[in-house]
MDTraj code that builds the backbone (N, CA, C; nanometers):
import mdtraj as md
import numpy as np

residues = "MET SER ILE LYS LEU LYS LEU ILE SER PHE PHE TYR PRO GLU HIS CYS PRO PHE CYS SER ALA HIS ILE GLU ALA GLU GLU ILE ALA CYS LYS ALA CYS MET GLU ARG LEU LYS GLU LYS GLN ARG PRO ILE LEU ARG GLY ALA HIS GLY TYR ARG CYS VAL SER SER PHE PHE TYR ASP GLY THR VAL ARG ARG MET LEU ILE ARG ILE LYS PHE TYR ALA ARG THR GLN HIS ILE ARG GLN VAL ALA ALA ILE LEU TYR LYS ASP ILE ALA ALA TYR TYR ARG ASP ILE PRO PHE ASP LEU ILE THR TYR VAL PRO MET HIS LEU LYS ASP LYS LYS GLN ARG GLY TYR ASN GLN CYS GLU LEU LEU ALA LYS GLU LEU GLY LYS LEU SER GLY LEU PRO VAL VAL THR THR LEU GLU LYS THR LYS ARG THR LYS LYS GLN HIS HIS LEU SER TYR ALA GLU ARG LYS THR ASN LEU ARG GLY ALA PHE ARG LEU ILE ASN LYS ASP ALA LEU GLN ASP LYS SER ILE LEU ILE VAL ASP ASP ILE ILE THR SER GLY TYR THR LEU GLY THR CYS ALA LYS GLU LEU ASN LYS ALA HIS PRO GLN MET ILE CYS CYS ALA THR ILE ALA SER ALA SER ALA ASP ILE ASP LYS SER ALA VAL ILE".split()
xyz = np.array([
    [1.4454, -6.2862, 4.1849],
    [1.5188, -6.1711, 4.1328],
    [1.4344, -6.0454, 4.1494],
    [1.4931, -5.9361, 4.1926],
    [1.4207, -5.8117, 4.2117],
    [1.3807, -5.7516, 4.0777],
    [1.2837, -5.6607, 4.0816],
    [1.2381, -5.5944, 3.9589],
    [1.3521, -5.5169, 3.8949],
    [1.4344, -5.4518, 3.9796],
    [1.5475, -5.3744, 3.9279],
    [1.6435, -5.4639, 3.8511],
    [1.6759, -5.5796, 3.9093],
    [1.7677, -5.6716, 3.8439],
    [1.7073, -5.7288, 3.7164],
    [1.5758, -5.7512, 3.7162],
    [1.5097, -5.8007, 3.5960],
    [1.5205, -5.7006, 3.4825],
    [1.5003, -5.5716, 3.5149],
    [1.5106, -5.4666, 3.4128],
    [1.6532, -5.4557, 3.3601],
    [1.7496, -5.4601, 3.4519],
    [1.8896, -5.4531, 3.4103],
    [1.9240, -5.5711, 3.3203],
    [1.8771, -5.6893, 3.3605],
    [1.9061, -5.8101, 3.2837],
    [1.8416, -5.8054, 3.1460],
    [1.7237, -5.7417, 3.1370],
    [1.6521, -5.7338, 3.0086],
    [1.7241, -5.6413, 2.9117],
    [1.7626, -5.5223, 2.9598],
    [1.8249, -5.4233, 2.8710],
    [1.9754, -5.4464, 2.8544],
    [2.0386, -5.4996, 2.9588],
    [2.1834, -5.5237, 2.9536],
    [2.2097, -5.6676, 2.9981],
    [2.1907, -5.7635, 2.9103],
    [2.2080, -5.9050, 2.9476],
    [2.3451, -5.9303, 3.0093],
    [2.3444, -6.0052, 3.1195],
    [2.4687, -6.0366, 3.1889],
    [2.5356, -6.1558, 3.1235],
    [2.6680, -6.1588, 3.1321],
    [2.7449, -6.2687, 3.0745],
    [2.8369, -6.3284, 3.1787],
    [2.8637, -6.4550, 3.1644],
    [2.9586, -6.5230, 3.2517],
    [3.0967, -6.4611, 3.2303],
    [3.1678, -6.4257, 3.3368],
    [3.2995, -6.3627, 3.3208],
    [3.4069, -6.4580, 3.2694],
    [3.3750, -6.5878, 3.2646],
    [3.4761, -6.6847, 3.2263],
    [3.4557, -6.7427, 3.0864],
    [3.3297, -6.7526, 3.0409],
    [3.3059, -6.8103, 2.9080],
    [3.2146, -6.7244, 2.8217],
    [3.1598, -6.6150, 2.8779],
    [3.0724, -6.5195, 2.8076],
    [2.9322, -6.5723, 2.7790],
    [2.8951, -6.6859, 2.8358],
    [2.7582, -6.7352, 2.8194],
    [2.6608, -6.6433, 2.8928],
    [2.5367, -6.6348, 2.8457],
    [2.4356, -6.5523, 2.9112],
    [2.4004, -6.6124, 3.0470],
    [2.3901, -6.5269, 3.1480],
    [2.3508, -6.5695, 3.2818],
    [2.2497, -6.4703, 3.3378],
    [2.1866, -6.5058, 3.4482],
    [2.0954, -6.4156, 3.5162],
    [2.1747, -6.3067, 3.5880],
    [2.1109, -6.1923, 3.6103],
    [2.1812, -6.0754, 3.6656],
    [2.2430, -6.1019, 3.8021],
    [2.1809, -6.1895, 3.8836],
    [2.2326, -6.2114, 4.0183],
    [2.3319, -6.3271, 4.0246],
    [2.3536, -6.3940, 3.9142],
    [2.4468, -6.5072, 3.9132],
    [2.5912, -6.4603, 3.9011],
    [2.6829, -6.5351, 3.9594],
    [2.8247, -6.5036, 3.9523],
    [2.8839, -6.5541, 3.8214],
    [2.8412, -6.6734, 3.7808],
    [2.8898, -6.7334, 3.6572],
    [2.7880, -6.8380, 3.6122],
    [2.8071, -6.8908, 3.4915],
    [2.7173, -6.9959, 3.4443],
    [2.7409, -7.1229, 3.5268],
    [2.6504, -7.2162, 3.5197],
    [2.6596, -7.3359, 3.6040],
    [2.7864, -7.4158, 3.5770],
    [2.8220, -7.4286, 3.4491],
    [2.9416, -7.5061, 3.4141],
    [3.0672, -7.4414, 3.4714],
    [3.0768, -7.3086, 3.4568],
    [3.1947, -7.2382, 3.5080],
    [3.1961, -7.2340, 3.6598],
    [3.0782, -7.2288, 3.7215],
    [3.0725, -7.2299, 3.8673],
    [3.1287, -7.3611, 3.9220],
    [3.0995, -7.4704, 3.8535],
    [3.1545, -7.5986, 3.8970],
    [3.3067, -7.5989, 3.8854],
    [3.3568, -7.5429, 3.7739],
    [3.5017, -7.5353, 3.7563],
    [3.5642, -7.4386, 3.8573],
    [3.4893, -7.3306, 3.8893],
    [3.5382, -7.2338, 3.9872],
    [3.5541, -7.2971, 4.1250],
    [3.4579, -7.3806, 4.1615],
    [3.4637, -7.4471, 4.2917],
    [3.5887, -7.5336, 4.3020],
    [3.6282, -7.5918, 4.1879],
    [3.7490, -7.6738, 4.1859],
    [3.8740, -7.5861, 4.1920],
    [3.8676, -7.4677, 4.1269],
    [3.9823, -7.3781, 4.1214],
    [3.9985, -7.2948, 4.2482],
    [3.8853, -7.2624, 4.3127],
    [3.8920, -7.1714, 4.4262],
    [3.9634, -7.2387, 4.5429],
    [4.0741, -7.1823, 4.5802],
    [4.1528, -7.2346, 4.6925],
    [4.2188, -7.1156, 4.7598],
    [4.1486, -7.0496, 4.8488],
    [4.2009, -6.9267, 4.9088],
    [4.3475, -6.9370, 4.9487],
    [4.4260, -6.8420, 4.9029],
    [4.5705, -6.8431, 4.9230],
    [4.6058, -6.7349, 5.0231],
    [4.6665, -6.7751, 5.1332],
    [4.7111, -6.6784, 5.2322],
    [4.8616, -6.6638, 5.2179],
    [4.9049, -6.5458, 5.1806],
    [5.0475, -6.5211, 5.1613],
    [5.0811, -6.3813, 5.2108],
    [5.2021, -6.3386, 5.1881],
    [5.2442, -6.2102, 5.2389],
    [5.2772, -6.1107, 5.1301],
    [5.2601, -5.9830, 5.1622],
    [5.2992, -5.8736, 5.0736],
    [5.4028, -5.7905, 5.1479],
    [5.5197, -5.8494, 5.1625],
    [5.6335, -5.7831, 5.2277],
    [5.6003, -5.7336, 5.3684],
    [5.5524, -5.8276, 5.4480],
    [5.5250, -5.7988, 5.5877],
    [5.3785, -5.7806, 5.6200],
    [5.2924, -5.7840, 5.5163],
    [5.1493, -5.7633, 5.5370],
    [5.0733, -5.8844, 5.4836],
    [4.9734, -5.9270, 5.5588],
    [4.8951, -6.0435, 5.5196],
    [4.8122, -6.0146, 5.3956],
    [4.7981, -6.1168, 5.3104],
    [4.7160, -6.1014, 5.1902],
    [4.6418, -6.2314, 5.1630],
    [4.5132, -6.2212, 5.1324],
    [4.4353, -6.3374, 5.0929],
    [4.3888, -6.3173, 4.9488],
    [4.3986, -6.4227, 4.8691],
    [4.3521, -6.4227, 4.7304],
    [4.2586, -6.5412, 4.7114],
    [4.1658, -6.5280, 4.6167],
    [4.0686, -6.6353, 4.5955],
    [4.1121, -6.7385, 4.4923],
    [4.1984, -6.6990, 4.3988],
    [4.2361, -6.7889, 4.2904],
    [4.3834, -6.7739, 4.2545],
    [4.4364, -6.8767, 4.1885],
    [4.5632, -6.8616, 4.1203],
    [4.5369, -6.7922, 3.9871],
    [4.6347, -6.7148, 3.9431],
    [4.6203, -6.6379, 3.8201],
    [4.6559, -6.7260, 3.7002],
    [4.5585, -6.8048, 3.6562],
    [4.5810, -6.8889, 3.5392],
    [4.4479, -6.9220, 3.4732],
    [4.4553, -6.9739, 3.3518],
    [4.3378, -7.0239, 3.2821],
    [4.2224, -6.9263, 3.2743],
    [4.1048, -6.9720, 3.3195],
    [3.9834, -6.8920, 3.3082],
    [3.9904, -6.7653, 3.3924],
    [4.0565, -6.7737, 3.5071],
    [4.0694, -6.6548, 3.5934],
    [4.1526, -6.5480, 3.5236],
    [4.2610, -6.5891, 3.4609],
    [4.3467, -6.4946, 3.3873],
    [4.2680, -6.4288, 3.2739],
    [4.1923, -6.5075, 3.1995],
    [4.1132, -6.4520, 3.0884],
    [4.0086, -6.3535, 3.1391],
    [3.9457, -6.3860, 3.2510],
    [3.8453, -6.2969, 3.3089],
    [3.9067, -6.1640, 3.3514],
    [4.0229, -6.1672, 3.4171],
    [4.0863, -6.0440, 3.4620],
    [4.1366, -5.9601, 3.3444],
    [4.1790, -6.0235, 3.2384],
    [4.2185, -5.9502, 3.1175],
    [4.0974, -5.8784, 3.0591],
    [3.9831, -5.9432, 3.0593],
    [3.8606, -5.8795, 3.0100],
    [3.8252, -5.7569, 3.0930],
    [3.8420, -5.7692, 3.2241],
    [3.8113, -5.6568, 3.3123],
    [3.9045, -5.5394, 3.2851],
    [4.0345, -5.5665, 3.2795],
    [4.1340, -5.4592, 3.2718],
    [4.1450, -5.3953, 3.1337],
    [4.1305, -5.4747, 3.0304],
    [4.1608, -5.4228, 2.8971],
    [4.0426, -5.4194, 2.8009],
    [3.9289, -5.4781, 2.8400],
    [3.8125, -5.4802, 2.7519],
    [3.6874, -5.4258, 2.8195],
    [3.7072, -5.3510, 2.9289],
    [3.5990, -5.2781, 2.9967],
    [3.4840, -5.3678, 3.0424],
    [3.5114, -5.4941, 3.0729],
    [3.4061, -5.5819, 3.1251],
    [3.3977, -5.5653, 3.2766],
    [3.3689, -5.4431, 3.3170],
    [3.3713, -5.4121, 3.4602],
    [3.2564, -5.4780, 3.5367],
    [3.1544, -5.5259, 3.4663],
    [3.0450, -5.5945, 3.5348],
    [3.0944, -5.7213, 3.6041],
    [3.2056, -5.7774, 3.5557],
    [3.2585, -5.8984, 3.6171],
    [3.3135, -5.8732, 3.7567],
    [3.3464, -5.7486, 3.7863],
    [3.4011, -5.7170, 3.9189],
    [3.2995, -5.7481, 4.0267],
    [3.1744, -5.7157, 4.0017],
    [3.0690, -5.7471, 4.0983],
    [3.0611, -5.8977, 4.1220],
    [3.0803, -5.9727, 4.0159],
    [3.0687, -6.1174, 4.0266],
    [3.1823, -6.1780, 4.1097],
    [3.3049, -6.1388, 4.0816],
    [3.4174, -6.1981, 4.1564],
    [3.4311, -6.1374, 4.2961],
    [3.3805, -6.0147, 4.3150],
    [3.3841, -5.9541, 4.4482],
    [3.3046, -6.0382, 4.5478],
    [3.1971, -6.0990, 4.5004],
    [3.1147, -6.1828, 4.5878],
    [3.1939, -6.3038, 4.6376],
    [3.2809, -6.3564, 4.5515],
    [3.3641, -6.4701, 4.5899],
    [3.4733, -6.4249, 4.6863],
    [3.5419, -6.3164, 4.6503],
    [3.6506, -6.2660, 4.7347],
    [3.6004, -6.2252, 4.8721],
    [3.4809, -6.1671, 4.8776],
    [3.4256, -6.1231, 5.0056],
    [3.4134, -6.2395, 5.1042],
    [3.3737, -6.3549, 5.0550],
    [3.3605, -6.4723, 5.1426],
    [3.4957, -6.5142, 5.2003],
    [3.5993, -6.5041, 5.1164],
    [3.7327, -6.5416, 5.1643],
    [3.7870, -6.4396, 5.2641],
    [3.7585, -6.3132, 5.2395],
    [3.7993, -6.2081, 5.3340],
    [3.7309, -6.2300, 5.4690],
    [3.6003, -6.2563, 5.4632],
    [3.5244, -6.2772, 5.5863],
    [3.5748, -6.3992, 5.6637],
    [3.6172, -6.5018, 5.5907],
    [3.6636, -6.6241, 5.6561],
    [3.8041, -6.6091, 5.7151],
    [3.8954, -6.5513, 5.6368],
    [4.0352, -6.5469, 5.6800],
    [4.0674, -6.4278, 5.7699],
    [3.9861, -6.3262, 5.7638],
    [4.0062, -6.2110, 5.8515],
    [3.8887, -6.1974, 5.9488],
    [3.8317, -6.3092, 5.9847],
    [3.7087, -6.3073, 6.0643],
    [3.7259, -6.2424, 6.2013],
    [3.8469, -6.2398, 6.2529],
    [3.8701, -6.1817, 6.3858],
    [3.9116, -6.0350, 6.3800],
    [3.9147, -5.9782, 6.2578],
    [3.9579, -5.8390, 6.2423],
    [3.8387, -5.7502, 6.2091],
    [3.8025, -5.6575, 6.2965],
    [3.6921, -5.5649, 6.2669],
    [3.7437, -5.4473, 6.1832],
    [3.7467, -5.4645, 6.0515],
    [3.7969, -5.3582, 5.9647],
    [3.7121, -5.2316, 5.9779],
    [3.7782, -5.1190, 5.9712],
    [3.7096, -4.9898, 5.9770],
    [3.6818, -4.9338, 5.8378],
    [3.7650, -4.9688, 5.7403],
    [3.7475, -4.9143, 5.6058],
    [3.8210, -4.9986, 5.5029],
    [3.7841, -4.9762, 5.3788],
    [3.8485, -5.0420, 5.2652],
    [3.9118, -4.9346, 5.1773],
    [4.0318, -4.9613, 5.1303],
    [4.0961, -4.8725, 5.0345],
    [4.1541, -4.9572, 4.9218],
    [4.2258, -4.8963, 4.8295],
    [4.2661, -4.9685, 4.7089],
    [4.3950, -4.9109, 4.6521],
    [4.4586, -4.9895, 4.5674],
    [4.5803, -4.9450, 4.4988],
    [4.5401, -4.8450, 4.3900],
    [4.5926, -4.7234, 4.3948],
    [4.5528, -4.6222, 4.2963],
    [4.6275, -4.6367, 4.1638],
    [4.5726, -4.5755, 4.0607],
    [4.6392, -4.5642, 3.9321],
    [4.6844, -4.4196, 3.9139],
    [4.7858, -4.3994, 3.8315],
    [4.8243, -4.2633, 3.7954],
    [4.7090, -4.2018, 3.7155],
    [4.6838, -4.0739, 3.7349],
    [4.5698, -4.0081, 3.6705],
    [4.5699, -4.0250, 3.5193],
    [4.6858, -4.0197, 3.4568],
    [4.6931, -4.0357, 3.3112],
    [4.6549, -4.1766, 3.2691],
    [4.6978, -4.2746, 3.3478],
    [4.6632, -4.4133, 3.3170],
    [4.5142, -4.4398, 3.3395],
    [4.4604, -4.3816, 3.4461],
    [4.3177, -4.3989, 3.4737],
    [4.2334, -4.3321, 3.3658],
    [4.2744, -4.2160, 3.3205],
    [4.2021, -4.1467, 3.2154],
    [4.2055, -4.2276, 3.0863],
    [4.3187, -4.2882, 3.0580],
    [4.3335, -4.3678, 2.9365],
    [4.2437, -4.4914, 2.9404],
    [4.2396, -4.5595, 3.0566],
    [4.1560, -4.6789, 3.0696],
    [4.0103, -4.6440, 3.0927],
    [3.9864, -4.5355, 3.1647],
    [3.8496, -4.4943, 3.1937],
    [3.8014, -4.5341, 3.3320],
    [3.8775, -4.6125, 3.4021],
    [3.8397, -4.6591, 3.5362],
    [3.9602, -4.7259, 3.5998],
    [3.9536, -4.7396, 3.7322],
    [4.0515, -4.8169, 3.8068],
    [3.9797, -4.9405, 3.8589],
    [4.0144, -5.0568, 3.8075],
    [3.9451, -5.1798, 3.8452],
    [3.9590, -5.2092, 3.9940],
    [4.0678, -5.1638, 4.0554],
    [4.0863, -5.1868, 4.1995],
    [3.9892, -5.1012, 4.2810],
    [3.9649, -4.9805, 4.2350],
    [3.8680, -4.8930, 4.3008],
    [3.7274, -4.9513, 4.2892],
    [3.6939, -5.0031, 4.1712],
    [3.5624, -5.0644, 4.1520],
    [3.5468, -5.1889, 4.2392],
    [3.6538, -5.2664, 4.2510],
    [3.6504, -5.3846, 4.3377],
    [3.6282, -5.3434, 4.4833],
    [3.6983, -5.2402, 4.5270],
    [3.6821, -5.1917, 4.6645],
    [3.5379, -5.1476, 4.6897],
    [3.4787, -5.0804, 4.5928],
    [3.3407, -5.0330, 4.6099],
    [3.2420, -5.1490, 4.6194],
    [3.2651, -5.2531, 4.5406],
    [3.1776, -5.3703, 4.5494],
    [3.1928, -5.4395, 4.6845],
    [3.3164, -5.4498, 4.7325],
    [3.3390, -5.5092, 4.8647],
    [3.2790, -5.4221, 4.9745],
    [3.2805, -5.2910, 4.9518],
    [3.2178, -5.1997, 5.0465],
    [3.0678, -5.2229, 5.0569],
    [3.0046, -5.2465, 4.9435],
    [2.8607, -5.2741, 4.9427],
    [2.8298, -5.4036, 5.0174],
    [2.9128, -5.5036, 4.9963],
    [2.8893, -5.6338, 5.0585],
    [2.9159, -5.6321, 5.2085],
    [3.0157, -5.5554, 5.2499],
    [3.0557, -5.5543, 5.3907],
    [2.9912, -5.4428, 5.4716],
    [2.9425, -5.3386, 5.4025],
    [2.8900, -5.2224, 5.4724],
    [2.9974, -5.1277, 5.5209],
    [3.1219, -5.1524, 5.4796],
    [3.2334, -5.0669, 5.5214],
    [3.2519, -4.9502, 5.4248],
    [3.2973, -4.8342, 5.4748],
    [3.3246, -4.7208, 5.3858],
    [3.4480, -4.7481, 5.3001],
    [3.4441, -4.6991, 5.1768],
    [3.5587, -4.7077, 5.0867],
    [3.6224, -4.5695, 5.0823],
    [3.7495, -4.5632, 5.1199],
    [3.8188, -4.4354, 5.1345],
    [3.9390, -4.4306, 5.0398],
    [3.9506, -4.3224, 4.9638],
    [4.0690, -4.3009, 4.8816],
    [4.1783, -4.2472, 4.9719],
    [4.2820, -4.3263, 4.9938],
    [4.3854, -4.2916, 5.0905],
    [4.5195, -4.2595, 5.0272],
    [4.5377, -4.3032, 4.9025],
    [4.6660, -4.2875, 4.8344],
    [4.6468, -4.2296, 4.6950],
    [4.7498, -4.1651, 4.6455],
    [4.7528, -4.1272, 4.5053],
    [4.8843, -4.1738, 4.4446],
    [4.8801, -4.2065, 4.3166],
    [5.0018, -4.2482, 4.2483],
    [5.0589, -4.1263, 4.1786],
    [5.1760, -4.0861, 4.2208],
    [5.2351, -3.9607, 4.1735],
    [5.3350, -3.9816, 4.0613],
    [5.3700, -4.1067, 4.0338],
    [5.4695, -4.1353, 3.9305],
    [5.4213, -4.2491, 3.8421],
    [5.4288, -4.2293, 3.7116],
    [5.3947, -4.3380, 3.6198],
    [5.5086, -4.4399, 3.6214],
    [5.4730, -4.5645, 3.6349],
    [5.5738, -4.6693, 3.6475],
    [5.5547, -4.7765, 3.5413],
    [5.6568, -4.8562, 3.5239],
    [5.6481, -4.9701, 3.4337],
    [5.5640, -5.0786, 3.4987],
    [5.5065, -5.1663, 3.4182],
    [5.4277, -5.2769, 3.4713],
    [5.5192, -5.3711, 3.5488],
    [5.4807, -5.4012, 3.6705],
    [5.5646, -5.4823, 3.7571],
    [5.5957, -5.6206, 3.6976],
    [5.4959, -5.6811, 3.6315],
    [5.5171, -5.8172, 3.5821],
    [5.6130, -5.8220, 3.4638],
    [5.6482, -5.7039, 3.4084],
    [5.7453, -5.7004, 3.2994],
    [5.8891, -5.6887, 3.3500],
    [5.9051, -5.6725, 3.4799],
    [6.0364, -5.6425, 3.5370],
    [6.0965, -5.7620, 3.6102],
    [6.2279, -5.7568, 3.6251],
    [6.2959, -5.8589, 3.7034],
    [6.2691, -5.8346, 3.8522],
    [6.3020, -5.9330, 3.9334],
    [6.2814, -5.9201, 4.0778],
    [6.3544, -5.7975, 4.1327],
    [6.4775, -5.7762, 4.0858],
    [6.5570, -5.6625, 4.1340],
    [6.4970, -5.5301, 4.0883],
    [6.4469, -5.5250, 3.9641],
    [6.3903, -5.4010, 3.9101],
    [6.2612, -5.3622, 3.9810],
    [6.1862, -5.4625, 4.0277],
    [6.0602, -5.4344, 4.0967],
    [6.0832, -5.3556, 4.2263],
    [6.1978, -5.3756, 4.2875],
    [6.2276, -5.3076, 4.4135],
    [6.2346, -5.1563, 4.3954],
    [6.2902, -5.1129, 4.2803],
    [6.3110, -4.9693, 4.2582],
    [6.2022, -4.9044, 4.1750],
    [6.1261, -4.9848, 4.1006],
    [6.0262, -4.9296, 4.0095],
    [5.9202, -4.8476, 4.0817],
    [5.8806, -4.8910, 4.1998],
    [5.7720, -4.8251, 4.2735],
    [5.8207, -4.7250, 4.3781],
    [5.9515, -4.7043, 4.3831],
    [6.0067, -4.6133, 4.4840],
    [5.9530, -4.4714, 4.4622],
    [5.8869, -4.4168, 4.5624],
    [5.8320, -4.2824, 4.5543],
    [5.7111, -4.2682, 4.4647],
    [5.6462, -4.3815, 4.4299],
    [5.5337, -4.3770, 4.3357],
    [5.4009, -4.3421, 4.4024],
    [5.3876, -4.3674, 4.5321],
    [5.2604, -4.3460, 4.6012],
    [5.2755, -4.2429, 4.7129],
    [5.1674, -4.1686, 4.7338],
    [5.1680, -4.0660, 4.8379],
    [5.0415, -4.0750, 4.9210],
    [5.0581, -4.0678, 5.0512],
    [4.9446, -4.0702, 5.1443],
    [4.8699, -3.9374, 5.1369],
    [4.7370, -3.9434, 5.1215],
    [4.6588, -3.8197, 5.1078],
    [4.5483, -3.8066, 5.2115],
    [4.5272, -3.9084, 5.2919],
    [4.4147, -3.9043, 5.3857],
    [4.4595, -3.9536, 5.5224],
    [4.5643, -3.8930, 5.5738],
    [4.6295, -3.9403, 5.6958],
    [4.5373, -3.9388, 5.8165],
    [4.4615, -3.8321, 5.8348],
    [4.3790, -3.8163, 5.9549],
    [4.2705, -3.9224, 5.9654],
    [4.2289, -3.9769, 5.8507],
    [4.1209, -4.0757, 5.8516],
    [4.1687, -4.2159, 5.8869],
    [4.2992, -4.2333, 5.9002],
    [4.3544, -4.3684, 5.9129],
    [4.4128, -4.4013, 6.0493],
    [4.4401, -4.3025, 6.1304],
    [4.5048, -4.3277, 6.2592],
    [4.4205, -4.4217, 6.3453],
    [4.4859, -4.5268, 6.3947],
    [4.4234, -4.6272, 6.4817],
    [4.3135, -4.7075, 6.4126],
    [4.3102, -4.7064, 6.2807],
    [4.2090, -4.7803, 6.2063],
    [4.2644, -4.9135, 6.1573],
    [4.1749, -5.0096, 6.1402],
    [4.2093, -5.1366, 6.0763],
    [4.1683, -5.1259, 5.9295],
    [4.2674, -5.1399, 5.8406],
    [4.2476, -5.1094, 5.6988],
    [4.2607, -5.2354, 5.6138],
    [4.1702, -5.2506, 5.5183],
    [4.1821, -5.3537, 5.4166],
    [4.2123, -5.2846, 5.2843],
    [4.3270, -5.3171, 5.2227],
    [4.3632, -5.2598, 5.0942],
    [4.3537, -5.3689, 4.9878],
    [4.2913, -5.3365, 4.8735],
    [4.2659, -5.4376, 4.7713],
    [4.3355, -5.4041, 4.6396],
    [4.3694, -5.5102, 4.5682],
    [4.4278, -5.5028, 4.4349],
    [4.3664, -5.6178, 4.3553],
    [4.3847, -5.6188, 4.2240],
    [4.3281, -5.7290, 4.1466],
    [4.4162, -5.8529, 4.1509],
    [4.5490, -5.8335, 4.1397],
    [4.6426, -5.9460, 4.1367],
    [4.7622, -5.9156, 4.2263],
    [4.8123, -6.0174, 4.2924],
    [4.9399, -6.0045, 4.3634],
    [5.0407, -6.0971, 4.2961],
    [5.1560, -6.0414, 4.2608],
    [5.2617, -6.1208, 4.1981],
    [5.3780, -6.1322, 4.2963],
    [5.4653, -6.0345, 4.2983],
    [5.5767, -6.0358, 4.3935],
    [5.5344, -5.9799, 4.5295],
    [5.4277, -5.9005, 4.5308],
    [5.3827, -5.8372, 4.6549],
    [5.4383, -5.6977, 4.6747],
    [5.5212, -5.6498, 4.5817],
    [5.5826, -5.5184, 4.5981],
    [5.4805, -5.4054, 4.5915],
    [5.3826, -5.4156, 4.5018],
    [5.2849, -5.3065, 4.4892],
    [5.2055, -5.2905, 4.6184],
    [5.1463, -5.3991, 4.6651],
    [5.0680, -5.3918, 4.7886],
    [5.1558, -5.3582, 4.9080],
    [5.2749, -5.4154, 4.9116],
    [5.3661, -5.3869, 5.0219],
    [5.4069, -5.2412, 5.0271],
    [5.4343, -5.1828, 4.9095],
    [5.4719, -5.0415, 4.9032],
    [5.3566, -4.9523, 4.9464],
    [5.2349, -4.9860, 4.8998],
    [5.1168, -4.9071, 4.9392],
    [5.0912, -4.9192, 5.0895],
    [5.1042, -5.0396, 5.1412],
    [5.0799, -5.0612, 5.2840],
    [5.1806, -4.9848, 5.3702],
    [5.3047, -4.9811, 5.3271],
    [5.4066, -4.9077, 5.4026],
    [5.3785, -4.7571, 5.4018],
    [5.3252, -4.7084, 5.2899],
    [5.2874, -4.5665, 5.2837],
    [5.1689, -4.5396, 5.3761],
    [5.0723, -4.6304, 5.3777],
    [4.9578, -4.6170, 5.4680],
    [5.0018, -4.6223, 5.6144],
    [5.1053, -4.6976, 5.6396],
    [5.1527, -4.7148, 5.7767],
    [5.2044, -4.5848, 5.8381],
    [5.2346, -4.4856, 5.7529],
    [5.2796, -4.3561, 5.8025],
    [5.1703, -4.2846, 5.8820],
    [5.0459, -4.3271, 5.8613],
    [4.9329, -4.2668, 5.9324],
    [4.9082, -4.3338, 6.0676],
    [4.9902, -4.4332, 6.1010],
    [4.9803, -4.5050, 6.2282],
    [4.8450, -4.5742, 6.2470],
    [4.8052, -4.6554, 6.1484],
    [4.6824, -4.7330, 6.1660],
    [4.7051, -4.8471, 6.2653],
    [4.5973, -4.9069, 6.3088],
    [4.6108, -5.0198, 6.4010],
    [4.6579, -5.1438, 6.3268],
    [4.6058, -5.1643, 6.2056],
    [4.6407, -5.2834, 6.1294],
    [4.6145, -5.2599, 5.9817],
    [4.6939, -5.3248, 5.8955],
    [4.6727, -5.3216, 5.7508],
    [4.6759, -5.4646, 5.6996],
    [4.5741, -5.5049, 5.6265],
    [4.5690, -5.6356, 5.5614],
    [4.5353, -5.6151, 5.4138],
    [4.5667, -5.7136, 5.3324],
    [4.5484, -5.7020, 5.1881],
    [4.4591, -5.8144, 5.1353],
    [4.3982, -5.7886, 5.0196],
    [4.3177, -5.8905, 4.9528],
    [4.3225, -5.8676, 4.8024],
    [4.3281, -5.9758, 4.7268],
    [4.3259, -5.9674, 4.5809],
    [4.2392, -6.0792, 4.5243],
    [4.1954, -6.0603, 4.4024],
    [4.1191, -6.1652, 4.3349],
    [4.2075, -6.2858, 4.3095],
    [4.3295, -6.2603, 4.2593],
    [4.4162, -6.3703, 4.2192],
    [4.5588, -6.3507, 4.2673],
    [4.6285, -6.4627, 4.2775],
    [4.7707, -6.4634, 4.3113],
    [4.8469, -6.5287, 4.1967],
    [4.9483, -6.4593, 4.1473],
    [5.0277, -6.5120, 4.0363],
    [5.1367, -6.6066, 4.0839],
    [5.1436, -6.6295, 4.2120],
    [5.2446, -6.7195, 4.2680],
    [5.1874, -6.7901, 4.3884],
    [5.2275, -6.9140, 4.4040],
    [5.1841, -6.9911, 4.5210],
    [5.2831, -6.9790, 4.6354],
    [5.3924, -6.9045, 4.6108],
    [5.4964, -6.8920, 4.7136],
    [5.4473, -6.8130, 4.8326],
    [5.4850, -6.8547, 4.9492],
    [5.4499, -6.7851, 5.0718],
    [5.5670, -6.6935, 5.1105],
    [5.5378, -6.5686, 5.1339],
    [5.6394, -6.4739, 5.1782],
    [5.6688, -6.4982, 5.3257],
    [5.7891, -6.5406, 5.3577],
    [5.8235, -6.5749, 5.4950],
    [5.8198, -6.4544, 5.5883],
    [5.8173, -6.3328, 5.5319],
    [5.8123, -6.2145, 5.6165],
    [5.6703, -6.1788, 5.6548],
    [5.5733, -6.2536, 5.6032],
    [5.4336, -6.2236, 5.6316],
    [5.4035, -6.2424, 5.7799],
    [5.3192, -6.1549, 5.8296],
    [5.2773, -6.1648, 5.9697],
    [5.1509, -6.2492, 5.9713],
    [5.1640, -6.3780, 5.9871],
    [5.0500, -6.4702, 5.9744],
    [5.0182, -6.5323, 6.1102],
])
top = md.Topology()
chain = top.add_chain()
for i, resn in enumerate(residues, 1):
    res = top.add_residue(resn, chain, resSeq=i)
    for name in ("N", "CA", "C"):
        top.add_atom(name, md.element.get_by_symbol(name[0]), res)
traj = md.Trajectory(xyz[None], top)
């Protein structure tokens, strides 16, 4: 362990994102949870309305509890831990794609101010560190929307209509883009963001999330 990590670990002890046990600063999880993670980790390749998406876990049990801690209890240190897992799956499943940049699903400014951070932006930055790719803010959320998981399938189609706006068009033309989110459920959020990014005429857009709330494969996915 580096001196920097030792100091961080001394003043700010790290905890397992799944059971809250004390762990070393460079560890992803405690040994017991790592064993359970190995059993749970089953990279899921599915679609987000025409765009490929890879996720590292199903959204249940310990993974669900960990993501709730990140989103609602400011346990943002866990993002670094799960980003290391997701990065391996991205590298494996998109191994033939030379991505040019990473971007993320934005939050409305009022929602981000209320929470204090956008977990998707933090995830993108951690993946940027691991991959060496630049993280670019490409979209803004211009409309506050209802939570997608609270809506019916039909309501999800209209909830995000006009919610995102492309803000960095010149940086995206002919680029291969990886867009990240924490969870994929129906795929409408990532699909809507990807379609907005597509207005910049990139070469390719792929998606990645920590977890998938469904094992269903979107038949429209370009796989």
